[in-house]
N, C-alpha and C positions, 0 to 999 in steps of 0.2 A: 112722460115719454121714457122709452127704454134707454138706459145708459149705454155707452160704447162697449163696456165690458159685457153686458147682457147680450148685446147684438153679436159680439164676437163668440160668446159661448153658444148661442143659438146656431150661428153659422158653422161652428165646429161640430155640434150635434148633427146638423143636417149632412155635413160632410161624412161623418162616421156612418150615418144611416145609409147614405148613397153608396158608400164603399161596400157595406154588407149586402145591399141589394144587388150590386154589380157582381160580387163574388159568390152569391148564393147558388147560381147554376153550376159553377165549377165545384163548389163544396158538395153539392148534391151528387154530382157525377163521381167525385172521389169517394163519397160514402157508399154509393151503390156499387161502384166498380171494385173497391178495395175492401171496405168493411163488411159490405153485404155478403159476399161469398164466405168470408171468415165466420160470420154469424151463422150461416147455413151449415157449415161444416161443424161448428160447435154444437148446434142443435142436433144434427144427425148423430153425433157421438153419444147422445143420451137416449137414443131410440133403439128399437129392436130390428135386427136384419130381416129382410123379406126372404121368401123362399127362393126367388129367382133374381136376386139383386134388389135394388131400391131399399126402402125402409118401411117398417110398420110404425104407425104413430102411437106407440106404447112406450112409456118411460121405462128406461132400463139403464143400469150402470155396468152391465156385463162387458161392454166394449172397453171401458176403462180398466176393469178388472183383468181383461184378457191382454192388455198391453204387456204386462210382465208375468201374469199368472195364467194357468190353464186348468180347466175343470175336468176331472176324471169322468169318463163316460159311464163307468160302472157304479161308483159310490159317491159321485158328485163332490169329491174333495178337491181342494185347491192345492196346486203345487207350482213351483217356478217354471215358467215357460222357457225351457232351455234354448229353443230355436230363436225366440225373440230376443232373449238376453244376448245370445251369440251375435246376432245381427246388429244389435245396439252397440255392443263392444267393438265389433269389427268396424262399424261405421265411424265411431268416435276415434278408434285407433288409426284408421286410414286417414281421417281428416286431420288429426294431430300430426301424424308422420308426414303427410303431404305439406302441411304448413311449415314444418321444420325443414323439409327438403327444399321447398321453394325459398325459404329464408336463407339457407346455406348457399343456394345458387344466386338468389336475387340480390343479397347484400353486396357481394363483391362486384356484381354486374352494375349495380347502381353507383357504387363507388368509382368504378372505372369510367362510367358515363359522366359523372359529376366532375371528374378531374381532367376531362378533355376540354379543348377550346370551345367557345360558344358555337362556332360554325359546325365543328365535328359533333358536338353534343346534340344538336338538332337532328343530325343524320342518324345517330344511334337511337335517339328517341323515336324517330320514324320507323326504324327497323324493329324496335320492340313492339310497336303497335300493329305491325303487319299481320300477325296471327288473327287479330280481331276482324280482319277483312274476310276471313274464311269461316264457313259454317262449322259449328262444334262437331257435328257428326262426321264431316269430311276430315277434320283434324284427328279425330279419334280413329278413323279408319286408316289414316296415314301412319299412326303409331302401331296399329295392328299389323300393317304390312312390314314394319321394321322388326317387330319382336316375334312374329309367328315362326313356326318351325322351319319354313322355307324362306324366311325373311332375310333382311340385310345382315343383321347381327350374326345369326347362325351360319349363313352362307360364308361370311368372311372368316369366322372362327374355324369352320370346317376346312376351308381352302388353306388356311395357315397351319392346319394340323394341330391346333390347340385342343380341339375336342374331336371325339370320334363319332358322336351322335348328337343330334340337335338338342339344345337345352330347352326344356319345357317352361317357357315364360308365360305364354298366352294362357288365359283362363285361370290365372292365379291372382292372389292378392298383390303380388309384385307387379303384375301387368296393370292392374287398376291404379296402383301407386304411381307407376311411370306415366300412365296416361293423364292422371289428374295433375301431377307435378308439371307436365308439359303444358297442359291446358291453362292452368291457373298461375303459372310463373309470371306473366306480365302484370297480374293484379298485385303481386308482391313487389315487383321492381319499381313500378310507377310511384307509389306512395313514398317508398324509401328514397327514390331519386328526388322527389319533390322536397323532402326534408334535407337531403344531402346537398342539393343545389344551393340552399340558403346557408350552408355551413361556412363559417369563416375559417379558411384553411390556414390562416396565420396562427391560430391556436394549435394546430397540428405541428406546424414548424416550431412553435415555441416549446412544445413537448419534446420534440427531437433535440432542440438546443439544450434542454435540461437533462439530456442523456436518458430519456425514457425509451424503453424498447418499443418495437412496433406493436406488440400485443398490448402493452400498457397504454399506449396512445389510443389504440382501438377501444380498450375497455374503459378508460378514464375520461377520454375526450370525445371521440367520434360517436360511440354508441349512445351515451347519455343524451347527446344533442339531437340525434336522429331517432330517438326512441319513439316519439309520436308516430313517425312514418312506419316504423317496424310494427307497432301495435295496430295501426290502421291496415297495413298490408296483411298482417296475420288474420285479422277479422275478415277482410275481403276474400281471403283464401279459405279459411276454416268454414265459413257459413255455406258457400256453394259446394265445397267438398263434402260436407256432412249430408247435404241433400242431393248429391250428384245422382243422375239417373242414366244418362246416355253412356258415359264412360264405363261404369260397372256392368251395364247390360252388354256392351259390345266386347269389352276386354275381359270381363268376368265370365261371359258365356252362360249366365244364369246359374252357375254353380256357387259363386261367391256373392251372395245377395247383400245389398245395403238397404238402409231404411227406405229410400225412395222406391226400390224394387219391391220391398215388402208391402208398402202402401199401394202401389199399382196392382199387386197381386190380389189384395183385399177388394179393391174396386172392380177387378176383372174376374179372374177364375174363381177366387174365393167367395165372391158375392156377399161380402160382409162389409157393407158401407159404413156402419157405425164403428167397427174396429179400424177401418182405414181412416176414418175421420179422427178417431182418438189418437192414432199414431201420428197423423198430420199435426194435430194440436201439440202433441208431445215434442215433435221436432221443432215447432215454432217456439215453444217454451225454452228449449235448449238454446236456440238462436238468440232469444231475448236475454237469457242469462249471459251469453257471450257478449252481446252488445252492451249490456249494463256494465260488465267488467271493463270493456273498452272505454266507455264514457267515464267511468270512475278513474281508471288509470290515466286517461288523457287529461282529466280535470286536475289530478294531482301533479302531473308533469307541467301543466300550464301554470299552476300556483307556484311550483318550485322555480320555474324559469322566469316567471313574472317578477 
């Protein structure tokens, strides 16, 4: 006869098998809906572009070569693709500056919210989440109405006599930066607020009792304790800002392209699906590097505070 231990092990094995059977449909859907399209894009990046879009099933690495290089039509030599490099640098620059701008605005906002009473705190949290109720395109058009030549900013400045002619903000990198900072600001505020809410403010009071300046208290006490929230917020802003499509299209006017616009161009008018696929995978790799950096920093912070 089987011992009690053997019976228990058999029951455990059946339980594990049943769990796998029950979760198999969900795992299959996740694989087909998430991993499947990524594999298709990866395969397309190693194929030859068709004459009118689509792909030819012929292996080629030209798409990956064309990400940063371009081939001369006369002597077939390779040189740096200045347009692609400019778009890459602009996208990374705007994503980084957007992250810094949202951090500069979001940190004091989160601190203000965390230092309110619990009842008032909930109200401020509710107000921060209101922009998520509105479609991204509508919010972007709202920014357009504010910064255009006949918009609110220029109208007020003209009436006050500060300027004699409208300032050209729309269809510039500045317009894209303003739009993305507005759109992604809540994504910076919420993680920092979540860390700030757990902060023991008695430590801040102790710092002041020891005659530390406000800046020293911020640098030595507050910031190290809320650093995980800052890192999380920075990642949440940087990743969508790097791949933003709607905001650069509306506020950039097609003149100041970013990576997402370049990818859309290859799948549309450019009819070069392999290059569009290679660019998409490149953006994904940049995002993965950013996520790995976040996980590594978060892990180190956790070990230090643990």
